[in-house]
N, CA, C and O atoms as CSV, one atom per row, in Angstrom:
chain,resi,resn,atom,element,x,y,z
A,1,MET,N,N,109.763,68.260,-109.602
A,1,MET,CA,C,108.820,68.015,-109.043
A,1,MET,C,C,108.451,66.379,-108.753
A,1,MET,O,O,107.808,65.898,-107.820
A,2,LYS,N,N,109.017,65.796,-109.754
A,2,LYS,CA,C,109.227,64.106,-109.044
A,2,LYS,C,C,110.059,63.882,-108.031
A,2,LYS,O,O,109.924,63.143,-107.056
A,3,GLN,N,N,111.426,64.981,-108.525
A,3,GLN,CA,C,112.987,64.474,-107.395
A,3,GLN,C,C,112.084,65.380,-106.054
A,3,GLN,O,O,112.820,65.825,-105.174
A,4,ARG,N,N,110.763,65.611,-105.916
A,4,ARG,CA,C,110.587,66.295,-104.249
A,4,ARG,C,C,109.409,65.069,-103.868
A,4,ARG,O,O,109.405,64.736,-102.683
A,5,HIS,N,N,108.715,64.586,-104.501
A,5,HIS,CA,C,108.113,63.184,-104.194
A,5,HIS,C,C,109.169,62.250,-103.801
A,5,HIS,O,O,109.256,61.817,-102.652
A,6,VAL,N,N,109.524,62.111,-104.219
A,6,VAL,CA,C,110.821,60.709,-103.973
A,6,VAL,C,C,111.066,61.629,-102.463
A,6,VAL,O,O,110.690,61.258,-101.351
A,7,VAL,N,N,111.631,62.619,-102.712
A,7,VAL,CA,C,111.997,62.486,-101.129
A,7,VAL,C,C,111.372,62.594,-100.527
A,7,VAL,O,O,111.714,62.033,-99.486
A,8,VAL,N,N,110.413,63.070,-100.451
A,8,VAL,CA,C,108.802,63.217,-99.432
A,8,VAL,C,C,108.372,61.662,-99.206
A,8,VAL,O,O,107.618,61.389,-98.272
A,9,LEU,N,N,108.731,60.921,-99.840
A,9,LEU,CA,C,108.332,59.682,-100.131
A,9,LEU,C,C,109.298,58.621,-99.281
A,9,LEU,O,O,108.912,57.665,-98.608
A,10,MET,N,N,110.515,59.020,-99.483
A,10,MET,CA,C,112.040,58.592,-98.543
A,10,MET,C,C,111.426,58.905,-96.971
A,10,MET,O,O,111.072,58.098,-96.111
A,11,SER,N,N,111.435,59.801,-96.957
A,11,SER,CA,C,111.600,60.775,-95.557
A,11,SER,C,C,110.220,60.232,-94.880
A,11,SER,O,O,110.235,60.245,-93.649
A,12,LEU,N,N,109.146,59.802,-95.442
A,12,LEU,CA,C,107.903,58.888,-94.577
A,12,LEU,C,C,108.405,57.509,-94.471
A,12,LEU,O,O,108.345,56.688,-93.555
A,13,SER,N,N,108.814,57.479,-95.419
A,13,SER,CA,C,109.588,55.848,-95.239
A,13,SER,C,C,110.312,55.571,-93.713
A,13,SER,O,O,110.090,55.032,-92.628
A,14,ILE,N,N,111.030,56.110,-94.231
A,14,ILE,CA,C,112.467,56.259,-92.910
A,14,ILE,C,C,111.825,56.722,-91.709
A,14,ILE,O,O,112.300,56.246,-90.678
A,15,ALA,N,N,110.725,57.649,-91.554
A,15,ALA,CA,C,110.102,57.627,-90.337
A,15,ALA,C,C,109.349,56.727,-90.056
A,15,ALA,O,O,109.149,56.392,-88.888
A,16,GLY,N,N,108.793,56.172,-91.059
A,16,GLY,CA,C,107.712,54.499,-90.462
A,16,GLY,C,C,108.570,53.613,-90.312
A,16,GLY,O,O,108.058,52.901,-89.447
A,17,LEU,N,N,109.589,53.149,-90.587
A,17,LEU,CA,C,110.796,52.505,-90.264
A,17,LEU,C,C,111.171,52.621,-88.832
A,17,LEU,O,O,110.923,51.724,-88.026
A,18,LEU,N,N,111.815,53.815,-88.493
A,18,LEU,CA,C,112.162,54.544,-87.159
A,18,LEU,C,C,110.995,54.132,-86.372
A,18,LEU,O,O,111.209,53.469,-85.357
A,19,GLY,N,N,109.936,54.394,-86.656
A,19,GLY,CA,C,108.617,53.992,-85.605
A,19,GLY,C,C,108.547,52.885,-84.992
A,19,GLY,O,O,108.427,52.680,-83.784
A,20,LEU,N,N,108.664,51.775,-86.312
A,20,LEU,CA,C,108.843,50.742,-86.419
A,20,LEU,C,C,109.684,50.128,-85.140
A,20,LEU,O,O,109.241,49.344,-84.302
A,21,SER,N,N,110.905,50.642,-85.201
A,21,SER,CA,C,112.052,49.948,-84.220
A,21,SER,C,C,111.634,50.635,-82.878
A,21,SER,O,O,111.689,49.951,-81.856
A,22,VAL,N,N,111.273,51.770,-82.813
A,22,VAL,CA,C,111.092,52.152,-81.527
A,22,VAL,C,C,110.108,51.225,-80.503
A,22,VAL,O,O,110.118,50.979,-79.297
A,23,TYR,N,N,109.160,50.808,-81.777
A,23,TYR,CA,C,107.885,50.383,-81.081
A,23,TYR,C,C,108.395,48.684,-81.030
A,23,TYR,O,O,107.717,48.065,-80.210
A,24,MET,N,N,109.171,48.044,-81.553
A,24,MET,CA,C,109.738,47.148,-81.435
A,24,MET,C,C,111.024,46.721,-80.412
A,24,MET,O,O,111.161,45.569,-79.999
A,25,THR,N,N,111.673,47.506,-80.170
A,25,THR,CA,C,112.437,47.708,-79.148
A,25,THR,C,C,111.457,48.219,-77.596
A,25,THR,O,O,112.075,47.661,-76.690
A,26,ILE,N,N,110.618,48.767,-77.147
A,26,ILE,CA,C,110.064,49.219,-76.314
A,26,ILE,C,C,109.085,47.786,-75.987
A,26,ILE,O,O,108.640,47.445,-74.891
A,27,SER,N,N,108.964,47.282,-76.947
A,27,SER,CA,C,107.917,45.851,-76.454
A,27,SER,C,C,108.564,44.151,-76.457
A,27,SER,O,O,108.141,43.017,-76.229
A,28,MET,N,N,110.029,44.918,-76.928
A,28,MET,CA,C,110.815,43.006,-76.332
A,28,MET,C,C,110.548,42.586,-74.390
A,28,MET,O,O,110.303,43.325,-73.437
A,29,ASP,N,N,110.718,41.295,-74.478
A,29,ASP,CA,C,110.597,40.787,-73.403
A,29,ASP,C,C,111.747,40.533,-73.208
A,29,ASP,O,O,112.318,39.528,-73.634
A,30,ARG,N,N,112.562,41.971,-72.107
A,30,ARG,CA,C,113.701,41.925,-70.915
A,30,ARG,C,C,113.470,41.275,-69.407
A,30,ARG,O,O,114.135,41.272,-68.371
A,31,THR,N,N,112.711,40.950,-69.646
A,31,THR,CA,C,112.688,40.820,-68.002
A,31,THR,C,C,113.052,39.509,-67.874
A,31,THR,O,O,112.777,38.740,-68.796
A,32,PRO,N,N,113.515,39.186,-67.081
A,32,PRO,CA,C,114.548,37.488,-66.901
A,32,PRO,C,C,113.273,36.878,-65.584
A,32,PRO,O,O,112.537,37.489,-64.809
A,33,PRO,N,N,113.510,35.401,-65.852
A,33,PRO,CA,C,112.820,34.525,-65.318
A,33,PRO,C,C,113.382,34.186,-63.451
A,33,PRO,O,O,114.464,34.218,-62.864
A,34,VAL,N,N,112.139,33.919,-63.113
A,34,VAL,CA,C,112.533,33.657,-61.519
A,34,VAL,C,C,112.665,32.251,-61.164
A,34,VAL,O,O,111.802,31.382,-61.285
A,35,ILE,N,N,113.994,32.117,-60.657
A,35,ILE,CA,C,114.024,30.985,-59.878
A,35,ILE,C,C,113.555,30.853,-58.470
A,35,ILE,O,O,113.712,31.779,-57.674
A,36,THR,N,N,112.896,29.558,-58.086
A,36,THR,CA,C,112.185,29.351,-56.618
A,36,THR,C,C,113.079,28.028,-56.458
A,36,THR,O,O,113.152,27.051,-57.203
A,37,ILE,N,N,113.906,28.377,-54.934
A,37,ILE,CA,C,114.443,27.200,-54.364
A,37,ILE,C,C,113.498,27.139,-53.131
A,37,ILE,O,O,112.939,28.102,-52.607
A,38,PRO,N,N,113.430,25.981,-52.804
A,38,PRO,CA,C,113.059,25.592,-51.798
A,38,PRO,C,C,113.809,25.776,-50.342
A,38,PRO,O,O,115.033,25.854,-50.235
A,39,ASP,N,N,113.009,25.826,-49.384
A,39,ASP,CA,C,113.975,26.002,-48.102
A,39,ASP,C,C,114.277,25.181,-47.293
A,39,ASP,O,O,114.134,25.371,-46.085
A,40,LYS,N,N,114.778,24.048,-47.828
A,40,LYS,CA,C,115.094,22.437,-47.009
A,40,LYS,C,C,116.266,22.288,-47.145
A,40,LYS,O,O,116.485,22.446,-48.346
A,41,GLU,N,N,117.373,22.028,-46.518
A,41,GLU,CA,C,118.493,21.291,-46.378
A,41,GLU,C,C,118.590,19.881,-47.009
A,41,GLU,O,O,117.811,19.033,-46.572
A,42,ILE,N,N,119.884,19.365,-48.466
A,42,ILE,CA,C,119.818,18.706,-49.023
A,42,ILE,C,C,121.554,18.425,-48.674
A,42,ILE,O,O,122.337,19.214,-48.145
A,43,THR,N,N,121.780,17.216,-49.103
A,43,THR,CA,C,122.634,16.509,-49.029
A,43,THR,C,C,123.275,16.067,-50.667
A,43,THR,O,O,122.802,15.044,-51.162
A,44,TYR,N,N,124.338,16.847,-51.472
A,44,TYR,CA,C,124.670,15.673,-52.569
A,44,TYR,C,C,126.353,15.471,-52.113
A,44,TYR,O,O,127.202,16.089,-51.471
A,45,LYS,N,N,126.217,14.085,-52.950
A,45,LYS,CA,C,127.122,13.294,-53.210
A,45,LYS,C,C,127.864,13.618,-54.273
A,45,LYS,O,O,127.174,13.896,-55.254
A,46,GLU,N,N,129.339,13.703,-54.482
A,46,GLU,CA,C,130.205,13.970,-55.552
A,46,GLU,C,C,130.182,13.070,-56.200
A,46,GLU,O,O,130.733,12.046,-55.796
A,47,GLY,N,N,129.333,13.105,-57.856
A,47,GLY,CA,C,129.241,12.571,-58.970
A,47,GLY,C,C,127.946,12.121,-58.889
A,47,GLY,O,O,127.684,11.304,-59.773
A,48,ALA,N,N,127.218,12.321,-58.281
A,48,ALA,CA,C,125.916,11.834,-57.925
A,48,ALA,C,C,125.016,12.237,-58.984
A,48,ALA,O,O,125.299,13.431,-59.087
A,49,ASP,N,N,124.084,11.994,-59.864
A,49,ASP,CA,C,122.926,12.836,-60.618
A,49,ASP,C,C,122.436,14.156,-59.803
A,49,ASP,O,O,122.257,14.301,-58.594
A,50,THR,N,N,122.288,15.027,-60.835
A,50,THR,CA,C,121.895,16.158,-60.267
A,50,THR,C,C,119.859,16.334,-60.264
A,50,THR,O,O,119.305,17.374,-60.620
A,51,ASP,N,N,119.261,15.349,-59.889
A,51,ASP,CA,C,118.122,15.477,-60.164
A,51,ASP,C,C,118.157,15.687,-58.921
A,51,ASP,O,O,118.053,16.914,-58.907
A,52,SER,N,N,118.245,15.296,-57.614
A,52,SER,CA,C,117.994,15.462,-55.885
A,52,SER,C,C,118.238,16.881,-56.426
A,52,SER,O,O,117.255,17.587,-56.199
A,53,LEU,N,N,119.274,17.564,-57.098
A,53,LEU,CA,C,119.148,19.318,-56.887
A,53,LEU,C,C,118.336,20.149,-57.025
A,53,LEU,O,O,118.105,21.135,-56.325
A,54,LEU,N,N,117.667,19.650,-58.306
A,54,LEU,CA,C,116.820,20.192,-58.700
A,54,LEU,C,C,115.405,19.967,-58.096
A,54,LEU,O,O,114.660,20.946,-58.041
A,55,LYS,N,N,114.975,18.781,-57.643
A,55,LYS,CA,C,113.401,18.334,-56.697
A,55,LYS,C,C,113.306,19.467,-56.225
A,55,LYS,O,O,114.186,19.977,-55.531
A,56,ASP,N,N,112.081,20.090,-56.578
A,56,ASP,CA,C,111.023,21.401,-56.046
A,56,ASP,C,C,111.810,22.461,-56.227
A,56,ASP,O,O,111.674,23.403,-55.446
A,57,VAL,N,N,112.892,22.545,-57.393
A,57,VAL,CA,C,113.229,24.310,-57.741
A,57,VAL,C,C,112.623,24.093,-58.916
A,57,VAL,O,O,112.531,23.025,-59.522
A,58,THR,N,N,111.933,25.867,-59.414
A,58,THR,CA,C,110.813,26.079,-59.870
A,58,THR,C,C,111.237,27.131,-61.088
A,58,THR,O,O,112.020,27.891,-60.519
A,59,ALA,N,N,111.188,27.318,-61.682
A,59,ALA,CA,C,111.163,28.456,-62.879
A,59,ALA,C,C,110.200,28.852,-63.431
A,59,ALA,O,O,109.487,28.038,-64.018
A,60,TRP,N,N,109.861,30.272,-63.416
A,60,TRP,CA,C,108.487,30.952,-63.708
A,60,TRP,C,C,109.065,32.311,-64.463
A,60,TRP,O,O,109.888,33.074,-63.957
A,61,ASP,N,N,108.435,32.469,-65.850
A,61,ASP,CA,C,108.662,33.703,-66.440
A,61,ASP,C,C,107.283,34.962,-66.784
A,61,ASP,O,O,106.650,34.108,-67.407
A,62,ASP,N,N,106.950,35.414,-66.819
A,62,ASP,CA,C,106.117,36.644,-66.648
A,62,ASP,C,C,105.241,36.335,-68.120
A,62,ASP,O,O,104.071,36.699,-68.232
A,63,VAL,N,N,106.109,35.482,-69.426
A,63,VAL,CA,C,106.357,35.693,-70.427
A,63,VAL,C,C,105.240,34.257,-71.231
A,63,VAL,O,O,104.278,34.088,-71.979
A,64,ASP,N,N,106.508,33.336,-70.186
A,64,ASP,CA,C,106.406,32.083,-70.964
A,64,ASP,C,C,105.603,31.016,-69.719
A,64,ASP,O,O,105.514,29.822,-70.007
A,65,SER,N,N,105.223,31.343,-68.798
A,65,SER,CA,C,104.799,31.016,-67.399
A,65,SER,C,C,105.628,30.023,-67.000
A,65,SER,O,O,106.788,30.386,-66.806
A,66,ASN,N,N,105.342,28.684,-66.789
A,66,ASN,CA,C,106.092,27.667,-66.170
A,66,ASN,C,C,107.211,27.403,-67.176
A,66,ASN,O,O,106.900,26.926,-68.267
A,67,ILE,N,N,108.750,27.733,-66.839
A,67,ILE,CA,C,109.485,26.886,-67.815
A,67,ILE,C,C,110.365,26.344,-66.462
A,67,ILE,O,O,111.073,27.267,-66.061
A,68,THR,N,N,110.497,25.310,-65.777
A,68,THR,CA,C,111.123,24.633,-64.770
A,68,THR,C,C,111.661,24.012,-65.880
A,68,THR,O,O,112.849,24.168,-66.165
A,69,ASP,N,N,110.606,23.040,-66.811
A,69,ASP,CA,C,111.285,21.915,-67.348
A,69,ASP,C,C,112.996,22.520,-68.459
A,69,ASP,O,O,113.712,21.698,-69.032
A,70,LYS,N,N,113.252,24.037,-68.482
A,70,LYS,CA,C,114.523,24.128,-68.602
A,70,LYS,C,C,115.337,24.520,-67.798
A,70,LYS,O,O,116.397,24.925,-68.275
A,71,LEU,N,N,115.198,24.548,-66.570
A,71,LEU,CA,C,115.820,24.720,-65.460
A,71,LEU,C,C,117.060,23.084,-65.277
A,71,LEU,O,O,116.792,21.895,-65.106
A,72,ARG,N,N,118.247,23.746,-65.408
A,72,ARG,CA,C,119.442,23.020,-65.442
A,72,ARG,C,C,120.478,23.515,-63.810
A,72,ARG,O,O,120.364,24.373,-62.934
A,73,VAL,N,N,121.275,22.584,-64.070
A,73,VAL,CA,C,122.314,22.921,-63.000
A,73,VAL,C,C,123.327,23.117,-63.729
A,73,VAL,O,O,123.747,22.244,-64.487
A,74,ASP,N,N,123.964,24.487,-63.593
A,74,ASP,CA,C,124.801,25.103,-64.164
A,74,ASP,C,C,126.403,24.432,-63.557
A,74,ASP,O,O,127.110,23.648,-64.189
A,75,THR,N,N,126.690,24.983,-62.210
A,75,THR,CA,C,127.983,24.124,-61.577
A,75,THR,C,C,127.906,23.683,-60.547
A,75,THR,O,O,126.872,23.799,-59.888
A,76,ILE,N,N,128.809,23.146,-60.172
A,76,ILE,CA,C,128.513,22.924,-58.225
A,76,ILE,C,C,129.767,22.957,-57.814
A,76,ILE,O,O,130.564,22.190,-58.356
A,77,ILE,N,N,130.231,23.883,-56.732
A,77,ILE,CA,C,131.900,24.234,-56.358
A,77,ILE,C,C,131.639,23.925,-54.940
A,77,ILE,O,O,130.909,24.334,-54.037
A,78,PRO,N,N,132.589,22.985,-55.136
A,78,PRO,CA,C,132.483,22.681,-53.649
A,78,PRO,C,C,133.182,23.366,-52.606
A,78,PRO,O,O,134.372,23.209,-52.879
A,79,ASP,N,N,133.056,24.242,-51.250
A,79,ASP,CA,C,134.006,24.813,-50.591
A,79,ASP,C,C,135.150,23.858,-49.601
A,79,ASP,O,O,135.163,22.742,-49.083
A,80,LYS,N,N,136.072,25.057,-49.707
A,80,LYS,CA,C,137.274,24.371,-48.856
A,80,LYS,C,C,137.066,24.007,-48.066
A,80,LYS,O,O,137.970,23.214,-47.803
A,81,ASP,N,N,136.282,24.011,-47.236
A,81,ASP,CA,C,136.097,23.110,-45.542
A,81,ASP,C,C,135.647,21.254,-46.168
A,81,ASP,O,O,135.955,20.284,-45.476
A,82,GLY,N,N,135.065,21.132,-47.244
A,82,GLY,CA,C,134.641,20.380,-47.798
A,82,GLY,C,C,133.182,19.456,-47.431
A,82,GLY,O,O,132.903,18.312,-47.789
A,83,LEU,N,N,132.616,20.143,-46.827
A,83,LEU,CA,C,131.715,19.947,-45.832
A,83,LEU,C,C,130.362,19.935,-46.397
A,83,LEU,O,O,129.341,19.251,-46.326
A,84,THR,N,N,130.904,21.254,-47.140
A,84,THR,CA,C,129.363,22.204,-48.553
A,84,THR,C,C,129.823,22.146,-49.871
A,84,THR,O,O,130.923,21.858,-50.342
A,85,ALA,N,N,128.685,22.500,-50.404
A,85,ALA,CA,C,128.727,22.987,-51.726
A,85,ALA,C,C,127.968,24.298,-52.071
A,85,ALA,O,O,127.016,24.668,-51.384
A,86,VAL,N,N,128.467,25.079,-53.288
A,86,VAL,CA,C,127.645,26.279,-53.960
A,86,VAL,C,C,126.786,25.392,-55.329
A,86,VAL,O,O,127.425,24.901,-56.259
A,87,VAL,N,N,125.546,25.327,-55.247
A,87,VAL,CA,C,125.091,25.084,-56.443
A,87,VAL,C,C,124.225,25.806,-57.107
A,87,VAL,O,O,123.113,26.135,-56.694
A,88,VAL,N,N,124.863,26.164,-58.500
A,88,VAL,CA,C,124.455,27.206,-59.287
A,88,VAL,C,C,122.860,26.990,-60.484
A,88,VAL,O,O,122.937,26.556,-61.633
A,89,TYR,N,N,122.012,27.277,-60.031
A,89,TYR,CA,C,121.136,27.043,-61.459
A,89,TYR,C,C,121.025,28.017,-62.353
A,89,TYR,O,O,121.617,29.092,-62.266
A,90,ALA,N,N,120.025,27.590,-63.538
A,90,ALA,CA,C,120.517,28.305,-64.490
A,90,ALA,C,C,119.157,28.169,-65.410
A,90,ALA,O,O,118.913,27.009,-65.740
A,91,VAL,N,N,118.225,29.180,-65.882
A,91,VAL,CA,C,116.887,29.482,-66.736
A,91,VAL,C,C,116.989,30.551,-67.871
A,91,VAL,O,O,117.237,31.756,-67.822
A,92,TYR,N,N,116.729,29.751,-68.856
A,92,TYR,CA,C,116.575,30.893,-69.919
A,92,TYR,C,C,114.916,30.904,-70.234
A,92,TYR,O,O,114.168,29.989,-69.886
A,93,ASP,N,N,114.491,32.099,-70.949
A,93,ASP,CA,C,113.172,31.672,-71.481
A,93,ASP,C,C,113.428,32.295,-72.991
A,93,ASP,O,O,114.475,32.666,-73.521
A,94,SER,N,N,111.963,32.266,-73.516
A,94,SER,CA,C,112.183,32.012,-74.843
A,94,SER,C,C,112.816,33.548,-76.028
A,94,SER,O,O,113.027,33.682,-77.233
A,95,SER,N,N,112.918,34.524,-74.661
A,95,SER,CA,C,113.602,35.864,-75.155
A,95,SER,C,C,115.479,35.946,-74.807
A,95,SER,O,O,116.119,36.962,-74.535
A,96,ASN,N,N,115.915,34.754,-74.915
A,96,ASN,CA,C,117.011,34.628,-74.089
A,96,ASN,C,C,117.455,35.571,-72.570
A,96,ASN,O,O,118.552,35.844,-72.084
A,97,ASN,N,N,116.628,35.755,-72.319
A,97,ASN,CA,C,116.547,36.132,-71.090
A,97,ASN,C,C,116.884,35.295,-69.998
A,97,ASN,O,O,116.077,34.415,-69.701
A,98,VAL,N,N,117.976,35.416,-69.319
A,98,VAL,CA,C,118.641,34.297,-68.356
A,98,VAL,C,C,118.865,34.523,-67.076
A,98,VAL,O,O,119.157,35.696,-66.844
A,99,THR,N,N,118.829,33.720,-66.031
A,99,THR,CA,C,118.754,33.947,-64.941
A,99,THR,C,C,119.412,32.785,-63.744
A,99,THR,O,O,118.792,31.772,-63.420
A,100,LYS,N,N,120.785,33.165,-63.178
A,100,LYS,CA,C,120.942,32.352,-62.229
A,100,LYS,C,C,121.165,32.515,-61.150
A,100,LYS,O,O,121.771,33.532,-60.812
A,101,GLU,N,N,120.695,31.436,-60.088
A,101,GLU,CA,C,120.437,31.463,-58.393
A,101,GLU,C,C,121.533,30.412,-58.149
A,101,GLU,O,O,121.809,29.378,-58.758
A,102,LYS,N,N,122.190,31.132,-56.825
A,102,LYS,CA,C,122.511,29.705,-55.964
A,102,LYS,C,C,122.240,29.495,-54.735
A,102,LYS,O,O,121.631,30.363,-54.110
A,103,ARG,N,N,122.562,28.507,-54.225
A,103,ARG,CA,C,121.897,27.404,-53.220
A,103,ARG,C,C,123.343,26.654,-52.387
A,103,ARG,O,O,124.151,25.944,-52.985
A,104,THR,N,N,123.419,26.964,-51.063
A,104,THR,CA,C,124.138,26.244,-50.369
A,104,THR,C,C,123.880,24.822,-49.635
A,104,THR,O,O,123.163,24.744,-48.637
A,105,VAL,N,N,124.541,23.682,-50.229
A,105,VAL,CA,C,123.951,22.517,-49.972
A,105,VAL,C,C,125.050,21.551,-49.195
A,105,VAL,O,O,126.221,21.605,-49.572
A,106,SER,N,N,124.708,20.743,-48.202
A,106,SER,CA,C,125.993,19.852,-47.824
A,106,SER,C,C,126.691,19.145,-48.925
A,106,SER,O,O,126.322,19.230,-50.097
A,107,TYR,N,N,127.495,18.592,-48.611
A,107,TYR,CA,C,128.570,18.143,-49.653
A,107,TYR,C,C,129.497,16.712,-48.652
A,107,TYR,O,O,130.194,16.759,-47.638
A,108,LYS,N,N,129.024,15.467,-49.623
A,108,LYS,CA,C,129.861,14.827,-49.527
A,108,LYS,C,C,131.105,14.175,-50.158
A,108,LYS,O,O,130.972,13.004,-50.512
A,109,ALA,N,N,132.014,14.632,-50.302
A,109,ALA,CA,C,133.313,14.003,-51.067
A,109,ALA,C,C,133.335,12.738,-51.398
A,109,ALA,O,O,133.096,11.853,-50.577
A,110,MET,N,N,133.620,12.513,-52.615
A,110,MET,CA,C,133.713,10.604,-53.255
A,110,MET,C,C,134.935,10.596,-52.345
A,110,MET,O,O,135.626,11.558,-52.013
A,111,GLU,N,N,135.077,9.135,-51.962
A,111,GLU,CA,C,135.887,8.503,-51.533
A,111,GLU,C,C,137.114,8.164,-52.163
A,111,GLU,O,O,136.574,8.167,-53.269
A,112,LYS,N,N,138.265,7.881,-52.425
A,112,LYS,CA,C,139.286,7.801,-53.367
A,112,LYS,C,C,138.906,6.605,-54.091
A,112,LYS,O,O,139.156,6.637,-55.296
A,113,ASP,N,N,138.264,5.371,-53.557
A,113,ASP,CA,C,138.085,4.149,-54.079
A,113,ASP,C,C,137.327,4.012,-54.394
A,113,ASP,O,O,137.244,2.996,-55.085
A,114,GLU,N,N,136.209,4.748,-54.243
A,114,GLU,CA,C,134.848,5.146,-54.769
A,114,GLU,C,C,134.339,5.102,-56.340
A,114,GLU,O,O,135.422,5.412,-56.837
A,115,LYS,N,N,133.527,4.949,-57.391
A,115,LYS,CA,C,133.006,5.245,-58.598
A,115,LYS,C,C,132.177,5.701,-58.652
A,115,LYS,O,O,131.328,5.021,-58.076
A,116,PRO,N,N,131.601,6.966,-59.211
A,116,PRO,CA,C,130.436,7.330,-59.274
A,116,PRO,C,C,129.142,6.839,-59.942
A,116,PRO,O,O,128.095,7.469,-59.797
């Protein structure tokens, strides 16, 4: 009789843990943040600080709200023409959902004798 009670108790415990696991999986934040890039032309000079690229770019998350302070310039990729570059922005929220967005900017390469 005791063995039967133990089996029932273990079955109920497993069912409870399974239900808790399903609930936690469903309620997880899986929505990535949104990066908003203004529609204005800017020029980036090679080697310059990236602050000018972040000006007026914002990041918003449905759970964390304004996360613009976590926004970063991930990479700057000059095009073959040497006149434009693709800037890749990245941001993550508190649930580690990541968003990346691209923007094309005017680009000025550094002169050979110039220092950054």
